[in-house]
BARO-348316 format. One line per 8 residues: number of its first residue (from 1); their letters; for each residue x, y, z of N, C-alpha, C, O. Coordinates in pm, whole numbers. Atoms other than C-alpha are relative to their C-alpha. Layout:
<sites>
NUM = A = X,Y,Z,X,Y,Z,X,Y,Z,X,Y,Z  ...
</sites>
This chain:
<sites>
1 = XXXXXXXX = 15,38,140,126,2552,658,-105,-110,-12,-100,-207,63  108,98,16,-182,2358,538,35,-101,-108,113,-73,-199  -22,102,98,-184,2036,344,-80,21,-126,-170,105,-128  68,-15,129,-302,1997,-14,-148,-27,12,-228,30,-63  142,38,-16,-632,1846,108,-61,63,124,-163,16,174  57,-69,-116,-689,2084,399,-143,45,-32,-167,102,-139  138,-35,23,-1064,2140,433,-86,-117,-48,-209,-111,-44  72,119,42,-1155,1798,297,-27,-89,121,62,-107,205
9 = XXXXXXXX = 32,87,-113,-1334,1567,541,-46,-135,-51,-131,-145,-140  22,138,46,-1343,1189,501,-61,-82,115,-8,-82,225  59,93,-96,-1573,946,685,46,-139,-39,15,-189,-147  -68,125,29,-1384,619,708,-71,-116,72,-56,-132,193  66,117,-55,-1598,307,760,78,-128,-35,24,-238,-25  -77,118,40,-1320,76,644,86,-53,115,107,15,215  -91,56,-95,-1094,-154,837,94,-96,-71,82,-117,-192  -108,89,46,-800,-396,793,107,84,-68,178,158,1
17 = XXXXXXXX = -115,-67,60,-562,-253,528,-30,81,-125,21,193,-136  18,-74,126,-688,-147,182,-67,134,24,-12,237,-16  66,-126,-29,-938,115,301,83,91,88,104,207,52  -83,-84,-86,-723,240,589,125,56,-69,168,168,-39  -115,-53,76,-425,273,352,-44,121,-82,27,222,-85  47,-110,83,-632,496,122,-29,121,88,11,233,54  38,-116,-82,-768,713,406,120,57,74,124,177,99  -121,-53,-63,-429,741,579,75,92,-98,128,196,-59
25 = XXXXXXXX = -64,-82,102,-287,875,251,-69,134,-13,-3,237,-24  75,-127,8,-564,1134,229,26,83,126,39,205,118  -32,-70,-124,-499,1223,595,139,60,-3,158,172,42  -136,-54,12,-128,1264,528,4,125,-86,84,216,-63  3,-116,91,-216,1510,252,-84,115,55,-102,217,-12  67,-110,-65,-419,1720,495,-146,-18,31,-204,66,100  144,23,-25,-771,1572,501,-25,-31,146,60,-88,215  48,39,-134,-962,1538,827,-70,-132,-15,-178,-137,-73
33 = XXXXXXXX = 55,134,17,-1028,1164,847,-63,-45,134,3,-49,238  73,46,-117,-1292,1039,1091,-25,-148,-15,-101,-191,-102  6,146,9,-1259,666,1152,-112,-52,89,-110,-34,210  113,61,-72,-1583,488,1252,45,-139,46,87,-221,-36  -39,129,-53,-1508,194,1483,-110,-62,89,-193,9,147  97,69,-84,-1712,-70,1664,36,24,147,150,4,187  -29,-25,-143,-1744,20,2033,59,-123,68,7,-234,55  -63,106,-76,-1513,-188,2249,88,-92,-79,168,-165,-20
41 = XXXXXXXX = -80,91,83,-1357,-371,1952,90,76,-97,211,52,-104  -78,-78,95,-1249,-127,1687,41,-77,-121,-12,-185,-148  -54,61,120,-1062,-211,1372,53,-139,34,117,-159,137  -42,139,-23,-994,-585,1340,153,-10,27,198,-93,106  -145,10,-10,-621,-520,1312,57,43,133,175,21,160  -48,-33,-135,-600,-383,1664,43,-126,75,128,-120,164  -31,125,-69,-586,-749,1772,104,-82,-76,140,-191,-33  -92,76,82,-340,-855,1502,144,18,49,226,78,-21
49 = XXXXXXXX = -133,-2,-58,-34,-884,1725,28,-128,73,-57,-218,75  -100,-107,-12,213,-916,1872,74,26,-133,65,-51,-229  -27,-88,-113,389,-688,1853,-110,102,23,-185,138,-68  88,-105,-42,183,-434,2044,85,114,56,198,94,99  -64,-113,-67,273,-86,2165,20,-35,147,-71,-85,212  -28,26,-141,440,-120,2504,-40,117,86,11,228,69  42,-103,-94,266,75,2777,75,-12,130,163,-97,144  -67,-3,-130,376,150,3132,-16,-134,73,72,-174,149
57 = XXXXXXXX = 29,122,-70,220,-175,3252,7,-125,-90,-47,-230,-57  -12,112,91,307,-398,2956,-64,30,-135,-92,146,-166  59,-21,133,160,-451,2608,-139,65,7,-220,29,93  133,-61,12,-139,-231,2515,-80,-80,-101,-40,-189,-140  79,62,105,-412,-320,2266,19,68,-133,-64,53,-223  -30,-69,124,-256,-108,1995,109,-78,-75,227,-68,-41  -98,86,70,-90,-350,1750,79,81,-100,36,186,-146  -82,-65,105,189,-257,1511,-74,-3,-133,-65,91,-211
65 = XXXXXXXX = 77,8,126,-37,-377,1225,-99,114,-7,-110,179,-111  96,-111,0,-303,-127,1324,73,134,-21,24,219,-95  -73,-125,10,-43,150,1357,42,33,-144,56,150,-180  -61,-20,132,80,101,1000,-90,77,-95,-40,133,-193  89,-60,101,-230,244,830,-104,93,59,-208,116,-4  109,-77,-65,-418,467,1072,41,132,63,-33,186,146  -34,-131,-54,-226,785,1150,-84,109,-66,-151,84,-166  71,-116,51,-375,1130,1089,-150,-27,-14,-214,14,-111
73 = XXXXXXXX = 144,27,-7,-724,1007,1182,-50,27,138,26,26,235  67,-7,-131,-971,1067,1460,-97,-120,8,-160,-156,-92  83,119,-15,-1163,768,1600,-127,32,77,-124,96,182  128,-14,-67,-1529,769,1691,-67,-136,7,-77,-205,-95  59,132,-21,-1700,462,1836,-152,8,-22,-224,73,54  143,1,33,-2043,402,1677,-38,-141,-41,33,-206,-118  55,128,42,-2248,85,1645,-99,28,-113,-215,61,-88  85,-34,113,-2386,133,1295,-111,-99,-18,-202,-74,-97
81 = XXXXXXXX = 105,100,12,-2599,-180,1335,-127,42,73,-232,-19,56  118,-51,-71,-2833,18,1561,-58,118,-79,15,186,-151  61,-117,67,-3080,277,1428,67,131,41,87,221,-40  -63,-124,-50,-2916,539,1648,138,16,-64,176,127,-101  -134,-7,59,-2569,453,1511,-6,38,-146,70,123,-191  16,-34,140,-2683,463,1151,-39,145,-21,8,212,-113  42,-139,6,-2853,797,1213,120,93,27,134,198,-37  -118,-82,-30,-2531,933,1364,92,9,-123,148,115,-151
89 = XXXXXXXX = -82,-3,120,-2341,833,1049,-58,97,-101,16,175,-162  64,-94,90,-2596,1022,839,22,145,43,44,233,-40  -25,-136,-51,-2557,1326,1062,145,43,-25,170,158,-59  -140,-32,26,-2179,1308,1029,24,33,-148,106,118,-182  -20,-21,144,-2209,1290,651,-37,141,-46,7,185,-152  33,-138,33,-2360,1640,651,124,87,4,125,196,-53  -124,-75,-16,-2006,1755,738,114,-58,-81,228,-12,-69  -108,75,66,-1812,1519,508,-14,5,-153,-124,23,-207
97 = XXXXXXXX = -6,-2,144,-1707,1509,143,14,-142,-59,-27,-167,-173  -33,134,51,-1603,1144,110,-39,-104,103,-22,-82,223  23,119,-86,-1716,810,253,77,-117,-63,67,-142,-183  -71,118,44,-1492,503,229,-44,-119,83,-46,-112,206  46,119,-73,-1620,154,317,51,-126,-70,73,-127,-191  -39,125,60,-1511,-202,265,-81,-120,54,-27,-227,82  92,110,-33,-1814,-408,365,-22,-85,-124,7,-42,-236  38,82,114,-1925,-697,147,-104,75,-84,-184,151,-28
105 = XXXXXXXX = 100,-65,85,-2131,-578,-152,-140,-15,58,-185,-127,84  136,1,-59,-2475,-485,-15,-2,-3,149,-110,-1,209  -9,16,-144,-2351,-509,341,-53,119,79,-99,103,192  44,-120,-67,-2442,-151,430,-146,33,-28,-205,122,34  139,-28,37,-2784,-162,269,-95,-22,116,-192,51,132  93,32,-112,-2945,-318,577,3,108,108,-86,112,193  -5,-109,-95,-2837,-13,777,-43,132,-64,-37,238,-1  38,-123,70,-2960,235,517,119,87,-32,105,209,-42
113 = XXXXXXXX = -122,-78,23,-2600,339,445,70,-36,-130,188,-7,-147  -61,29,131,-2542,209,92,1,125,-82,-62,225,-46  -2,-117,89,-2468,448,-189,-139,36,-51,-175,153,-59  136,-24,51,-2821,407,-325,-86,65,110,-174,145,79  74,-58,-109,-2956,495,21,34,147,25,-48,223,76  -53,-131,-42,-2746,811,50,10,102,-116,17,222,-92  -38,-91,110,-2698,955,-301,-98,115,-18,-57,223,-59  95,-111,19,-3019,1162,-309,11,102,112,-1,222,88
121 = XXXXXXXX = -15,-92,-111,-2969,1309,36,132,74,-3,145,186,46  -135,-58,4,-2600,1375,-32,52,-8,-144,140,-90,-174  -33,11,143,-2568,1439,-408,146,32,-34,194,-7,-140  -140,-35,27,-2211,1576,-379,96,-103,65,218,-86,58  -83,95,-73,-2084,1277,-179,81,-90,-97,26,-147,-191  -82,98,66,-1792,1077,-316,5,-121,88,59,-115,199  20,121,-78,-1864,724,-197,88,-111,-61,65,-153,-175  -94,100,52,-1584,466,-236,-22,-132,69,-9,-144,191
129 = XXXXXXXX = 23,136,-52,-1664,96,-195,117,-90,-43,147,-103,-161  -111,91,26,-1370,-146,-163,-45,-142,37,-98,-163,146  39,139,-29,-1434,-522,-186,96,-95,-68,186,-52,-140  -92,98,57,-1264,-844,-288,-11,-9,-149,90,-4,-220  23,23,142,-1422,-891,-629,-86,107,-68,-117,94,-186  79,-105,59,-1626,-575,-683,-149,-15,27,-195,-116,80  143,-1,-25,-1992,-487,-669,-81,-78,-100,-201,-98,-80  66,77,102,-2076,-688,-980,83,-125,-31,194,-141,20
137 = XXXXXXXX = -73,119,41,-1977,-1020,-1135,-37,-121,84,-93,-107,192  40,124,-66,-2022,-1384,-1036,66,-21,136,16,-100,217  -70,22,-128,-1776,-1360,-745,-21,112,100,50,120,200  17,-119,-84,-1910,-1045,-586,-25,-32,147,6,49,234  29,36,-139,-2020,-1230,-271,119,-60,72,112,-80,194  -113,64,-63,-1682,-1383,-205,78,100,88,83,219,58  -71,-91,-91,-1473,-1242,81,124,64,-61,184,10,-154  -115,-75,54,-1197,-989,17,120,-7,89,138,79,175
145 = XXXXXXXX = -124,11,-76,-870,-1108,164,118,10,-95,112,-37,-209  -117,-22,84,-527,-1014,32,50,-131,-61,76,-137,-181  -52,129,49,-412,-1377,4,-87,-55,-112,-35,-107,-211  88,50,106,-721,-1472,-200,17,84,-126,14,30,-237  -18,-86,119,-668,-1173,-429,130,-33,-71,134,-41,-194  -129,36,62,-301,-1262,-484,-9,-135,-73,53,-154,-178  13,132,62,-402,-1621,-562,-87,8,-126,-51,-44,-231  94,-5,113,-698,-1543,-788,54,87,-114,36,56,-231
153 = XXXXXXXX = -44,-96,102,-535,-1251,-968,128,-34,-69,168,40,-159  -111,46,78,-227,-1442,-1079,139,27,51,233,-39,8  -137,-37,-39,65,-1283,-897,70,-114,70,192,-126,58  -64,112,-68,125,-1594,-685,57,-104,-96,153,-173,-65  -51,94,99,171,-1801,-997,135,40,-55,206,-41,-114  -126,-54,52,467,-1580,-1086,107,14,108,223,43,78  -87,-32,-112,622,-1553,-739,43,-126,70,-38,-215,96  -55,115,-70,851,-1802,-568,102,-75,-81,124,-45,-199
161 = XXXXXXXX = -102,81,66,1118,-2054,-653,-67,-84,-109,-175,-138,-88  60,79,110,1056,-2227,-990,-32,-144,39,-125,-203,-15  21,137,-43,1080,-2564,-815,-86,-11,122,-118,-122,165  76,-1,-124,878,-2462,-512,-148,25,-24,-198,12,-136  143,-28,11,517,-2372,-439,-20,147,-37,68,230,-15  31,-139,25,347,-2055,-559,10,79,130,-24,28,236  -33,-77,-122,435,-1776,-315,-70,136,-3,-68,205,-104  56,-134,-11,249,-1469,-196,112,99,28,218,61,76
169 = XXXXXXXX = -94,-107,-40,431,-1138,-159,-8,12,150,-115,-5,209  -10,7,-146,546,-1103,200,-91,97,75,-132,69,187  97,-94,-61,327,-799,276,-129,-3,-80,-134,-57,-191  131,2,64,-39,-745,191,-7,94,-121,-80,193,-119  -19,-95,109,48,-588,-143,-128,22,-82,-147,131,-136  127,-21,69,-296,-645,-304,-82,102,75,-141,190,13  71,-101,-83,-453,-453,-15,64,139,-18,-6,238,-41  -66,-131,4,-192,-177,-25,-20,67,-134,-48,186,-139
177 = XXXXXXXX = 16,-61,132,-215,-123,-401,-145,36,-25,-172,134,-94  143,-39,10,-597,-124,-382,-21,134,71,-92,221,22  10,-127,-70,-564,151,-124,56,116,-81,1,226,-79  -59,-105,84,-341,348,-359,-95,35,-117,-120,152,-146  97,-26,109,-584,305,-651,-123,72,55,-175,162,-11  117,-63,-59,-872,403,-420,24,147,27,-59,231,-7  -32,-139,-30,-702,722,-302,6,83,-130,-44,195,-136  -10,-69,129,-624,815,-663,-138,23,-61,-167,131,-113
185 = XXXXXXXX = 135,-15,56,-981,749,-771,-81,103,76,-156,180,15  71,-101,-81,-1119,956,-482,39,140,-42,-47,227,-57  -45,-135,42,-906,1253,-586,-54,35,-137,-88,151,-162  58,-29,132,-1027,1219,-946,-147,33,13,-196,127,-50  144,-27,-22,-1390,1203,-830,-22,136,64,-119,204,30  11,-132,-60,-1336,1511,-615,24,112,-104,-38,218,-98  -22,-96,108,-1201,1693,-919,-127,16,-83,-164,127,-119  129,-7,74,-1523,1604,-1105,-101,75,81,-173,159,27
193 = XXXXXXXX = 99,-69,-86,-1731,1719,-808,25,150,3,-70,229,1  -33,-142,-1,-1546,2051,-800,-51,71,-125,-94,186,-120  41,-61,127,-1631,2111,-1164,-151,-3,-22,-207,89,-83  140,21,35,-1990,1982,-1171,-95,1,118,-216,15,100  84,14,-118,-2115,1955,-813,-54,-139,20,-132,-162,113  51,137,-9,-2181,1584,-869,98,-90,77,217,-95,49  -76,109,-58,-2064,1315,-636,-16,-126,-83,-84,-123,-185  18,127,72,-2037,953,-750,43,-116,84,102,-99,191
201 = XXXXXXXX = -37,122,-66,-1986,592,-650,124,-57,-65,128,-70,-188  -122,65,47,-1639,435,-684,-5,-145,44,-12,-174,164  3,146,-24,-1641,53,-711,140,-51,-29,181,-54,-145  -138,43,19,-1289,-83,-656,22,-134,68,-21,-153,182  -15,138,-48,-1187,-447,-608,146,-39,12,231,0,-69  -136,47,-17,-876,-613,-474,48,-80,-119,160,-60,-166  -41,86,112,-871,-868,-757,26,82,-127,124,60,-198  -19,-87,115,-916,-603,-1026,134,73,8,209,80,-89
209 = XXXXXXXX = -124,-77,-18,-631,-398,-883,122,-92,-15,221,-55,-78  -112,94,14,-405,-703,-855,25,-37,-144,140,-45,-188  -16,30,142,-471,-792,-1217,61,121,-74,144,105,-163  -53,-120,64,-398,-432,-1316,150,13,16,220,56,-76  -145,-14,-18,-51,-444,-1162,77,-126,-32,190,-142,16  -81,102,65,49,-764,-1339,93,61,-103,196,3,-139  -85,-84,85,191,-501,-1572,61,-78,-116,-12,-132,-199  -68,59,116,454,-647,-1810,-29,-149,-12,-43,-199,-123
217 = XXXXXXXX = 25,143,10,391,-1013,-1719,-139,-28,-54,-156,-120,-133  132,16,54,20,-978,-1785,-5,30,-149,-67,-42,-227  -4,-37,141,87,-804,-2113,85,-95,-82,56,-120,-199  -78,106,69,355,-1060,-2203,-95,-114,-42,-90,-162,-155  93,109,32,81,-1324,-2183,-99,43,-108,-123,-31,-204  99,-44,99,-175,-1118,-2375,60,14,-140,-9,-4,-240  -68,-20,127,80,-1053,-2648,43,-132,-64,28,-151,-185  -57,124,53,233,-1400,-2683,-90,-122,11,-74,-218,-64
225 = XXXXXXXX = 81,118,-25,-35,-1636,-2552,68,-104,84,10,-208,113  -75,96,-83,232,-1809,-2344,-17,34,147,-1,149,188  21,-19,-144,161,-1854,-1975,135,21,67,220,-67,58  -129,-24,-65,449,-1695,-1775,25,-101,112,-68,-148,177  -40,94,-101,640,-1922,-1542,73,71,115,129,179,98  -78,-56,-112,790,-1858,-1199,150,-6,-31,201,-106,-81  -145,-7,21,1152,-1748,-1221,75,39,127,192,77,121  -66,-41,-122,1226,-1678,-857,34,146,-5,-56,229,-22
233 = XXXXXXXX = -43,-138,0,1430,-1359,-847,47,48,-138,101,158,-150  -38,-40,135,1495,-1351,-1221,-110,83,-63,-227,74,-25  93,-86,75,1333,-1099,-1457,-46,-69,-127,35,-135,-193  46,69,120,1115,-1225,-1741,52,57,-131,53,-12,-233  -36,-66,124,1246,-975,-1994,143,56,-5,185,107,-109  -134,-54,-6,1598,-874,-1883,93,-104,65,56,-166,165  -99,93,-55,1909,-1088,-1819,139,65,-8,174,120,-113  26,50,-135,2101,-1078,-1586,-62,110,89,-12,223,94
241 = XXXXXXXX = 74,-95,-84,1859,-907,-1344,-58,-85,110,-172,-130,101  43,95,-100,1838,-1111,-1025,93,4,122,184,87,132  -87,20,-118,1991,-1219,-693,107,-103,-35,79,-204,-99  -109,97,13,2330,-1391,-699,61,-30,134,72,58,220  -78,35,-119,2509,-1581,-427,145,44,-19,205,22,-124  -141,-41,-1,2849,-1433,-341,70,-72,115,8,-150,188  -81,76,-99,3128,-1553,-112,-58,12,140,-55,-84,216  46,-23,-137,2972,-1401,200,-146,39,9,-185,111,101
249 = XXXXXXXX = 143,-31,-8,2600,-1378,124,-63,7,-137,-40,-79,-221  70,-20,125,2388,-1247,-159,4,147,-43,22,236,41  7,-136,52,2369,-938,-380,-90,1,-124,-114,-103,-186  84,-18,115,2147,-800,-652,84,60,-115,162,154,-95  -58,-55,124,2272,-743,-1009,-115,29,-91,-197,-59,-118  115,-39,80,2032,-552,-1229,46,67,-129,28,188,-147  -49,-49,129,2186,-514,-1575,-119,38,-87,-206,-45,-111  115,-49,75,1948,-303,-1784,21,14,-149,-76,30,-223
257 = XXXXXXXX = -24,-13,142,2118,-282,-2122,134,-66,-37,206,-114,51  -118,70,49,2401,-421,-2335,129,67,45,226,-1,75  -118,-70,-44,2650,-151,-2241,30,-32,146,146,-53,182  -18,39,-139,2598,-226,-1873,53,-141,10,137,-171,94  -47,140,-1,2649,-594,-1948,148,-7,-33,221,-85,27  -144,-2,36,2984,-521,-2110,85,44,120,188,-15,149  -75,-50,-113,3099,-323,-1807,-2,-101,115,97,-118,187  12,101,-104,2972,-592,-1573,98,-116,-25,168,-161,67
265 = XXXXXXXX = -87,111,34,3162,-866,-1755,148,38,21,228,-44,66  -138,-46,-21,3481,-657,-1746,34,1,149,145,-35,189  -23,-8,-144,3442,-607,-1370,33,-137,58,123,-148,142  -19,132,-59,3424,-981,-1296,96,-87,-78,107,-207,-53  -101,77,76,3691,-1082,-1548,-54,-97,-100,12,-196,-131  59,89,101,3458,-1242,-1800,-33,78,-126,-145,70,-177  21,-87,118,3502,-1001,-2095,-52,-80,-122,-130,-28,-202  37,77,118,3456,-1281,-2346,-150,-21,-11,-204,-35,-121
273 = XXXXXXXX = 146,17,4,3092,-1322,-2246,-69,116,-76,-166,94,-149  65,-116,61,3010,-971,-2366,14,2,-152,-67,64,-221  -21,3,143,3145,-1038,-2713,-52,-129,-64,-50,-142,-186  55,126,49,2993,-1386,-2746,-138,25,-59,-224,86,6  131,-25,68,2702,-1380,-2994,-117,-57,78,-231,-12,62  109,57,-79,2503,-1594,-2752,-47,89,113,-155,69,168  31,-82,-116,2512,-1321,-2487,13,150,-26,-13,230,64  -36,-141,26,2600,-991,-2657,-119,93,8,-103,210,41
281 = XXXXXXXX = 120,-84,-6,2241,-863,-2673,-97,-57,103,-89,-175,140  95,45,-99,1958,-883,-2426,-88,-110,-56,-121,-205,15  83,105,61,1748,-1087,-2671,74,-132,-1,15,-238,23  -80,122,-1,2034,-1336,-2701,15,-55,141,14,-176,161  -14,45,-137,2078,-1347,-2326,-127,-66,51,-122,-162,128  126,64,-37,1711,-1424,-2281,-9,-140,-60,-55,-234,6  5,128,69,1740,-1706,-2535,93,-103,66,63,-222,69  -103,89,-57,2048,-1850,-2359,17,26,150,127,16,204
289 = XXXXXXXX = 0,-36,-140,1955,-1754,-2003,70,-105,88,158,-71,166  -49,103,-91,2036,-2086,-1837,153,-14,-4,219,-25,99  -147,14,13,2388,-2113,-1975,72,120,58,175,106,124  -65,-123,-51,2472,-1752,-1892,-5,4,151,96,30,215  16,-12,-146,2333,-1762,-1537,89,-105,71,145,-78,178  -87,102,-60,2520,-2086,-1465,145,49,7,213,28,107  -138,-52,4,2849,-1921,-1569,17,115,99,113,118,175  -10,-116,-90,2783,-1597,-1382,-9,-45,146,63,7,231
297 = XXXXXXXX = 17,43,-137,2671,-1781,-1068,131,-63,52,172,-38,165  -127,61,-37,2993,-1985,-1061,108,106,24,187,95,118  -99,-106,-11,3202,-1671,-1111,-21,85,124,74,114,197  29,-96,-107,3029,-1449,-856,17,-60,140,33,14,237  -24,59,-129,3066,-1700,-576,144,15,51,175,-19,165  -140,-23,-38,3436,-1610,-577,23,141,57,132,171,106  -18,-139,-43,3373,-1244,-484,-81,33,127,-189,-21,150  71,-45,-119,3278,-1079,-158,-102,107,-35,-86,182,-131
305 = XXXXXXXX = 111,-90,32,2959,-877,-146,41,145,-11,9,211,-110  -36,-140,0,3105,-539,-58,88,38,-118,74,146,-175  -85,-27,118,3371,-566,-329,-85,7,-125,-67,96,-208  84,1,120,3111,-652,-589,-87,125,-7,-95,188,-113  85,-116,2,2875,-376,-489,74,129,-28,26,215,-101  -82,-118,28,3150,-116,-486,41,4,-145,42,111,-207  -40,5,141,3266,-233,-827,-115,31,-93,-97,101,-193  118,-33,82,2915,-219,-972,-27,148,0,-56,207,-104
313 = XXXXXXXX = 24,-144,-10,2872,133,-845,105,81,-77,72,176,-148  -107,-72,70,3209,247,-976,-11,-11,-151,31,79,-223  13,22,143,3129,103,-1319,-138,31,-55,-171,0,-169  134,-42,39,2775,240,-1328,-85,-116,-52,-154,-106,-154  84,117,25,2615,-102,-1330,-95,-12,118,-49,-21,231  94,7,-112,2293,-121,-1122,15,-129,81,27,-238,26  -12,114,-91,2320,-347,-820,3,49,142,11,169,167  -2,-44,-139,2319,-346,-445,-21,-113,97,-36,-229,58
321 = XXXXXXXX = 20,102,-107,2276,-524,-111,-146,-38,15,-235,27,-40  137,41,-36,1970,-708,12,-12,27,150,31,-54,233  3,-45,-140,1897,-524,335,-107,-70,80,-215,-101,30  101,43,-97,1720,-661,640,-65,128,56,-20,240,28  69,-117,-55,1480,-435,829,90,88,84,79,211,79  -88,-83,-82,1752,-326,1073,95,81,-88,130,194,-55  -85,-76,94,1974,-228,777,-78,117,-60,-26,228,-72  84,-102,66,1688,-37,613,-16,120,88,14,232,46
329 = XXXXXXXX = 37,-113,-84,1587,176,907,118,66,71,103,170,135  -121,-63,-52,1945,243,1019,76,74,-109,179,135,-82  -76,-56,113,2047,369,676,-7,152,-4,-105,211,41  -4,-145,12,2146,728,607,-102,46,-104,-151,159,-96  101,-36,100,1910,726,308,-138,15,62,-211,108,30  127,-9,-70,1609,658,529,-7,126,85,-109,193,90  -4,-121,-81,1718,936,762,-16,126,-84,-89,218,-48  3,-120,86,1770,1184,477,-139,20,-61,-182,133,-84
337 = XXXXXXXX = 132,-10,65,1429,1103,324,-113,-5,100,-230,-5,60  100,-1,-106,1246,1096,660,-102,-115,-16,-222,-96,-2  86,115,17,1110,748,596,-24,-77,132,-100,-174,134  35,48,-133,1115,667,967,-36,123,83,42,218,93  49,-115,-76,911,902,1186,-40,-43,139,-61,-162,162  48,27,-135,812,924,1551,-113,100,31,-100,220,4  112,-87,-34,478,1061,1673,-43,-29,143,-32,-143,189  46,21,-139,340,1113,2027,-117,-98,4,-205,-95,-82
345 = XXXXXXXX = 108,94,-18,115,834,2150,-33,-16,149,56,-44,229  36,-3,-144,-80,838,2479,17,-135,70,31,-138,192  -9,132,-61,-55,461,2536,141,-50,14,166,-143,90  -136,53,0,317,417,2479,77,47,122,70,164,161  -77,-31,-117,545,402,2780,105,107,-30,136,191,54  -101,-96,43,805,602,2586,-62,136,-38,9,235,-54  68,-123,41,542,864,2494,-12,18,-149,-71,116,-195  7,-10,144,578,798,2123,8,-136,-65,49,-234,-3
353 = XXXXXXXX = -12,122,79,560,534,1852,75,34,-129,63,144,-181  -70,-15,126,782,488,1546,-86,-53,-114,-147,-159,-103  79,39,117,614,470,1206,80,18,-127,185,83,-127  -63,-21,131,706,452,839,-55,129,-58,-176,152,-56  40,-129,53,699,795,675,-69,-10,-135,-64,-114,-201  63,-10,131,502,901,370,108,31,-104,193,117,-79  -106,-20,99,715,885,52,-12,123,-87,83,158,-157  27,-112,89,560,1188,-120,62,127,57,42,158,174
361 = XXXXXXXX = -67,-124,-43,764,1511,-103,-60,115,-84,-22,133,-200  55,-118,67,556,1821,-196,91,121,23,151,134,130  -82,-121,-18,738,2150,-252,-81,113,67,-23,201,131  81,-109,-54,444,2369,-145,-89,-43,114,-114,37,204  93,48,-104,213,2157,73,52,-132,58,-4,-238,30  -63,122,-49,433,1909,259,-93,-85,86,-183,-34,152  72,92,-87,293,1601,429,27,37,145,137,77,181  -13,-25,-144,231,1650,800,-47,-120,78,-134,-194,32
369 = XXXXXXXX = 40,107,-88,201,1403,1084,-63,62,124,5,91,223  70,-77,-102,-63,1562,1302,-52,-86,114,-65,-40,228  61,86,-101,-206,1265,1486,57,-141,-11,75,-194,-121  -35,140,-4,-87,923,1596,-123,-83,-33,-235,-32,-22  115,87,15,-310,627,1509,-82,1,128,-30,-29,235  77,-29,-122,-599,690,1749,-39,-126,77,-55,-234,20  60,104,-85,-713,477,2041,-149,-8,-36,-210,94,-67  136,19,45,-1056,331,1964,-99,92,75,-108,88,197
377 = XXXXXXXX = 104,-86,-60,-1330,589,2023,53,122,74,-24,192,140  -59,-105,-83,-1089,842,2172,-48,140,-36,-36,232,45  41,-134,44,-1233,1132,1971,-149,14,-12,-198,111,-70  145,-2,16,-1603,1052,1997,-64,129,52,-139,193,-21  62,-117,-59,-1702,1336,2229,43,126,-73,-38,215,-100  -49,-118,72,-1481,1589,2052,-69,20,-132,-109,132,-167  61,-10,133,-1626,1509,1711,-147,34,9,-193,125,-59  142,-24,-9,-1990,1495,1812,-33,139,52,-127,203,5
385 = XXXXXXXX = 21,-132,-54,-1966,1813,2016,27,107,-102,-50,201,-117  -40,-100,101,-1786,2004,1741,-99,4,-113,-132,112,-162  90,3,113,-2024,1888,1471,-138,57,40,-206,120,-41  126,-58,-48,-2328,1978,1683,9,152,-2,-87,220,-38  -17,-144,0,-2187,2326,1721,1,54,-143,-55,160,-170  -2,-40,142,-2119,2347,1343,-140,6,-53,-177,100,-123  136,6,50,-2477,2245,1273,-85,114,56,-168,172,-15  76,-110,-60,-2617,2501,1515,36,132,-67,-51,213,-99
393 = XXXXXX = -48,-125,65,-2404,2778,1362,-60,12,-140,-106,118,-181  51,1,136,-2512,2677,1014,-148,33,-6,-193,106,-94  142,-26,-5,-2879,2680,1108,-29,145,35,-122,205,-20  18,-140,-39,-2847,3022,1273,30,95,-117,-35,198,-134  -38,-86,115,-2679,3165,961,-108,-4,-106,-128,94,-178  106,9,101,-2965,3038,744,-123,80,48,-223,85,-22
</sites>
């Protein structure tokens, strides 16, 4: 069975996380992704450990960070800074539909590999450039790091304890979401190419994407003019919707409407709160948040976590545990949804590595895991030999 993008070929000049996230997603959907890496060094994230894959003689140079965004790709080692390397990239592009890169704006121009350098020779090429601030604007020259994007784009001002310092999200979420936007944009550009034969340049920035997913908090500000404040685990528009301390730990309560609030109050023996005009509606609860949360916090500290969670579920009130990584990957839900996968890996002493699965479930073209994240340059000879043969066949047919 072939994937939805079977027959699509992507030349991946990106590294770190945003670009590799986008190209891994395309690879999961069936595209042939060719990852260009620096000879002897490879993607920067190969060195971002420990942890590293454990080989027969100890740790390898394959970091867990690198593994997270590079499956379903083939690696070819090319020094694009040399004329020979740049020429090889151009030759590879004759066999490719998409190019993804995350150099600084203008960074590929000196190698003759910018969009302007390539668009006439490859008019159907979809060329996706990922950077920190985009190809235009006063900050275009600034570096593109996830932490800087989270800081500049506002999400850190909303994240963390109200009395503490601004806090980044624990994973590189600006990078990851940029990768998602990039993959989506590439698919849209391919749709346009299929209809018109025209390729195009996609300019996508970490900061732009981070601002885009401010979602309700960003729109709250644009609507009211009031600068949102950090609320820790509380929700800006719904109460109670947060983490609560219980007798033996913590739990999440996520009341989404007034009916759920009534059932929640009945469960914890505080029925009077649901009929109090100060708390009966969500608008009233927002107005009187501090008083309500103080009362609920005092009450919930008397209950054990499992009792509370079971009661919430029985009464159809959203809530649940706060799982650690070991809880997550040992859960029956993860097993049922195949969110933990294992793929063969030549460097691993066990012969395989564990990865996080793709969340998309197609009914006709399911995601496949065809290749482990490649060792740097491991597919160089295979790719160059195969493409030379393709070129020869094509010339003979003409």
